[in-house]
N, C-alpha and C positions, 0 to 999 in steps of 0.2 A: 667433760672439757666444755666450753663453750664452743660454739659454732659446729661441732660434731654429733650428726643425728644416727641413730642407731637405725637401722631398716627393720620395719614392723616385721611381726611373724606371720601377718597377713598377707601381706607382699610376698615373702619367701612361699607360703602355700599356694597362692595364685600362680607363681610361677611354675611349681611343681606338678601342679594342676594341671597346667598348659604343657609341661613335659609329658605328663603321662599320654594325654590326649594324641600327642604327637606321636609317643613311643608305639601305643596301640593301633594307630593308623600304618607303620612303618612294619609293625609284624604281622598286620593283614596283609598287608601288601605281598609280605614274603611268605603268605599263607602258615606264619607259625602261631604257635600258642603259648602264652605264660599267665599264670594266674593275677589276680589284681595286686596281690599283695609283693609279687617280685618284679613287678611292673614300677609300683610305687618307689619299689629300693633302687632300681635301677635310674628313677628320677631322682632320686636323693643323692646317688651316687654323682649323678650328673652336676646338681647343684655344688655339692663338694668340688667338684674337678675344676668346675667354672670359677669359683672361688679362690682354690689355691693356685692355678692357672695364673692369676693377675699377679701371684707372690713368689712363685719357684717356676714360671715358664714353661709348664707340663706339655703342653699341646701348642702347635702354631695357629689352634681354632679358639677365637674368644668366646664366643657364644653359647651357651649351653646347649639351643635348639640346634645349632649347626655342627655340633659333637655327634646326635645322635646317630645319622647315617654312617659314617666313617669309624665311629668311635664303638657302637653298640649293634647296629644292626649286621654291620661285617661280619663281626665276632658270633652273633646268634645264629648268620645265615647257614653256619655250618654244624650247628645243633645236632641235626639227623645223623651227620655223618659221625659223629662221636661217640654213638650209644654203643 
């Protein structure tokens, strides 16, 4: 359709790279360790959550970066107690 633009894959990857860095920083602050593959999967999850949040209002938080602390790091902070 004319007038509609698809987001380039590089724009998505750039955003995921920023999310990976922010997730890594949060994990470091909590003194938690996850391998790089799991951090990348979490970043992809946040991208999908932000995408579908626009359609179905899954969360009151609209920005993927703002979702890191309340949706990921809060949940991950109890991982040592779950073992």
